[in-house]
C-alpha positions in Angstrom: 15.5 -6.1 16.2 14.2 -3.7 13.9 10.1 -4.5 13.7 7.4 -2.2 11.5 3.9 -2.7 11.6 1.4 -4.4 9.8 -1.3 -4.9 7.5 -2.7 -8.8 7.0 -5.2 -8.7 4.2 -6.6 -10.8 1.0 -4.9 -11.8 -2.2 -4.9 -8.6 -4.4 -4.5 -10.1 -7.9 -4.4 -6.9 -10.4 -0.4 -5.2 -9.4 -2.0 -1.8 -11.0 -4.8 -1.6 -8.2 -2.2 -3.1 -5.7 -0.2 0.1 -5.7 -2.4 2.1 -5.7 -3.8 1.3 -2.9 -0.3 1.1 -0.9 0.6 4.6 -2.4 -2.1 5.8 -0.1 -0.6 5.6 2.5 2.6 6.9 1.3 2.2 9.9 -0.7 0.4 11.9 2.6 4.1 11.9 3.6 5.6 13.8 0.6 7.5 17.2 0.9 6.5 19.7 -2.2 8.1 21.0 -4.5 10.8 19.5 -6.0 9.9 15.4 -6.2 12.0 12.7 -8.2 10.7 9.3 -9.0 13.7 7.4 -9.3 12.8 4.6 -11.9 9.6 6.2 -12.8 9.7 3.5 -16.4 5.8 5.0 -18.1 5.1 7.1 -14.9 2.0 5.9 -13.2 3.1 6.9 -10.0 4.8 10.1 -11.0 0.6 11.0 -12.5 -0.6 9.3 -8.8 1.3 12.1 -7.5 1.0 15.0 -9.9 -2.8 14.0 -9.3 -1.7 15.0 -5.4 0.6 18.5 -6.2 -0.8 21.7 -5.9 2.8 23.1 -6.3 6.3 22.2 -7.5 7.3 19.5 -10.3 7.9 16.0 -10.4 11.7 14.5 -12.7 10.6 11.2 -13.9 14.1 9.8 -14.2 14.6 6.4 -16.2 17.5 4.8 -18.0 14.9 3.9 -20.6 14.3 6.5 -23.3 11.0 4.9 -24.4 9.7 4.9 -21.1 10.0 7.7 -20.4 8.1 9.5 -23.5 5.1 9.0 -22.0 5.8 10.9 -19.4 5.1 14.6 -21.8 1.0 13.8 -21.2 1.5 14.3 -17.2 1.5 17.7 -16.3 4.1 19.3 -14.5 6.2 16.7 -15.0 9.7 16.5 -16.5 11.9 14.0 -18.1 15.6 12.8 -17.2 17.1 10.2 -19.4 19.4 8.1 -16.1 20.6 5.6 -14.3 19.7 5.7 -10.4 22.9 4.1 -9.3 24.9 7.1 -10.4 24.5 10.6 -9.7 22.0 12.1 -12.0 20.7 14.6 -10.0 22.2 17.7 -8.8 23.3 17.3 -5.2 20.4 18.8 -2.8 18.5 19.9 -5.5 14.8 17.5 -4.3 12.9 17.8 -1.4 11.3 14.5 -2.2 12.6 11.8 -3.9 10.0 7.7 -5.0 11.8 4.6 -5.2 8.5 2.4 -6.1 8.7 -1.3 -7.1 12.4 -0.4 -8.1 15.4 -1.8 -5.9 14.4 -5.7 -6.9 15.7 -4.9 -10.3 18.8 -3.2 -9.1 19.2 -6.0 -6.8 18.9 -8.4 -9.5 21.0 -6.7 -11.9 23.7 -5.4 -9.9 23.4 -6.6 -5.9 23.6 -5.5 -2.6 26.4 -2.6 -4.1 24.1 -1.6 -7.0 21.6 -0.9 -4.1 23.7 1.2 -2.2 24.7 2.8 -5.0 21.0 4.0 -6.1 20.4 5.0 -1.8 23.5 7.1 -2.0 22.6 8.9 -5.4 19.3 9.9 -4.1 20.3 11.0 -0.4 23.0 13.2 -2.5 20.6 15.0 -4.6 18.2 15.3 -1.0 18.3 18.4 0.5 18.9 18.3 4.5 15.3 17.0 6.0 14.2 15.7 2.4 12.4 12.0 2.6 12.7 9.3 0.5 9.7 7.1 -0.2 10.8 3.8 -0.8 8.1 0.4 -2.0 9.2 -3.0 -2.5 8.8 -6.6 -1.6 10.4 -7.7 1.8 11.5 -10.8 2.9 9.9 -13.0 5.9 12.3 -14.8 7.4 14.8 -16.3 8.7 12.4 -19.2 9.0 12.5 -23.1 8.0 9.2 -24.2 7.0 8.4 -27.6 5.7 7.1 -28.6 2.1 5.9 -31.9 1.5 6.1 -32.9 -2.5 3.5 -35.1 -3.2 4.2 -35.3 -6.8 7.3 -36.4 -7.4 7.4 -34.1 -10.5 7.3 -31.2 -8.8 9.9 -32.0 -6.3 12.2 -32.3 -9.4 11.1 -28.8 -10.1 12.5 -27.9 -6.9 16.0 -29.2 -7.1 16.0 -28.4 -10.6 15.2 -24.7 -9.0 18.3 -25.4 -6.1 20.5 -26.3 -8.9 19.6 -23.0 -11.3 18.5 -20.4 -9.4 21.3 -17.2 -9.7 20.3 -14.6 -7.5 21.5 -16.7 -4.2 22.4 -20.2 -2.8 19.7 -22.4 -2.1 19.5 -24.6 0.7 17.4 -27.0 2.9 17.0 -30.5 4.3 15.1 -34.0 3.4 13.7 -35.7 5.7 12.3 -38.6 3.5 9.5 -37.1 1.4 10.0 -34.4 2.8 12.3 -31.1 2.6 12.6 -27.8 5.1 13.6 -24.8 3.4 14.5 -21.2 4.2 10.6 -19.5 3.7 12.0 -16.9 1.3 13.0 -19.7 -0.8 9.7 -21.7 -0.5 8.0 -18.6 -1.4 9.9 -17.6 -4.0 9.9 -21.5 -5.7 5.7 -21.3 -5.5 5.6 -17.5 -7.0 8.0 -17.8 -9.7 8.8 -21.7 -10.6 6.5 -24.0 -9.0 4.2 -23.3 -12.5 6.4 -22.2 -14.8 6.8 -23.4 -18.0 8.9 -22.6 -21.4 11.1 -19.5 -21.2 9.8 -17.8 -18.2 11.9 -20.1 -15.7 15.4 -19.5 -17.4 13.7 -15.8 -17.6 13.5 -15.7 -14.6 16.6 -17.1 -12.8 18.5 -14.2 -13.0 15.8 -12.2 -11.0 14.6 -11.7 -6.9 11.6 -10.6 -5.9 13.0 -11.3 -2.2 16.4 -9.7 -1.4 16.0 -7.5 2.0 14.1 -7.9 5.4 13.2 -5.4 7.1 16.7 -4.7 8.9 18.6 -5.0 6.0 16.3 -1.9 4.7 17.3 -0.1 8.2 20.9 -0.7 8.0 21.3 0.4 3.8 19.1 3.3 4.6 21.6 4.1 7.7 24.5 3.8 5.7 23.5 6.2 2.9 22.7 8.7 5.7 19.2 8.1 5.9 16.9 8.1 9.3 13.4 5.9 9.2 10.9 8.0 10.2 7.6 6.0 9.3 6.8 2.9 7.7 4.8 -0.2 7.7 4.4 -3.9 6.1 2.0 -5.2 3.8 1.6 -8.6 4.0 -0.9 -10.4 1.3 -2.1 -13.4 2.3 -2.8 -16.2 -0.4 -2.9 -20.1 0.1 -1.4 -22.5 -1.6 -2.6 -21.9 -5.1 -5.5 -23.8 -6.4 -2.7 -25.8 -9.0 -0.6 -26.9 -6.5 -3.0 -27.9 -3.7 -2.8 -31.8 -4.5 0.8 -31.5 -5.4 2.4 -30.3 -2.3 1.8 -29.6 1.3 3.5 -26.7 3.5 3.2 -25.8 6.9 2.8 -22.4 6.4 0.7 -19.8 4.6 1.8 -18.6 1.6 1.9 -15.1 1.7 4.3 -11.9 -0.2 4.8 -9.3 1.6 5.8 -5.2 0.7 7.5 -2.8 2.5 6.8 1.0 2.5 9.3 3.4 4.0 9.3 7.1 4.1 13.5 8.3 5.0 14.5 11.6 5.9 18.7 12.9 5.2 19.5 14.0 8.6 23.2 15.2 9.9 25.4 12.3 10.7 25.0 13.1 14.2 21.6 12.0 14.2 21.7 8.6 12.7 20.7 5.7 14.9 21.9 2.9 14.8 18.8 0.2 14.1 18.9 -2.7 17.2 19.2 -6.4 16.7 
């Protein structure tokens, strides 16, 4: 079974501070001189890269032209409007590509096919020996956890999540007042739906942060012609949110996990299938 080392730390509530912390591990693996950030948004990652760059250039690719406008303020950075699931860069023109906090959006919109297209597009753009750096959420399972809903209204809310969530089938087993659920389904419910009210509930039904396990990332990279050379899991131990402590009991410590991967484009004969 493919396994990466883990770093466990306490909760970080500022998303940009967390991302900057994780990038400190990943950015030293960049190879200059042509760097492309795929799904760059307004340029937070491109700016972090530019601060380390001593030569070369950065290409920021995003399909939202409005967000690309902010790249003008980052030296040595050029904007390209395009969809990362398509061949928007010349073949074998890039030394390093980055896809940071974007694959979950691709998956939510176009599933595994979208992920495959994005990775294949990045692989085509890379020179042989070039690197792709990935960062996103990662599933913890498969594992069953027990939840006891001491608040009947929260149990009704879980049943609604089970019925309405569009991104995958949610399954659970009832044992009296308790349920046995997949750990990632339980965590997604706690993170996004347990406390959500109003229109936010409906906005989140068509998106997921938890789409691939470590093994699924490895297989997807392999299929795109990319070999993993380094990687890590960051596990943020949070505990049950204070607002839910008196409303539910769960038999594991609620946490959130991110994956960082460094993969290289290699000749097909150099690819090794992940075990397991």
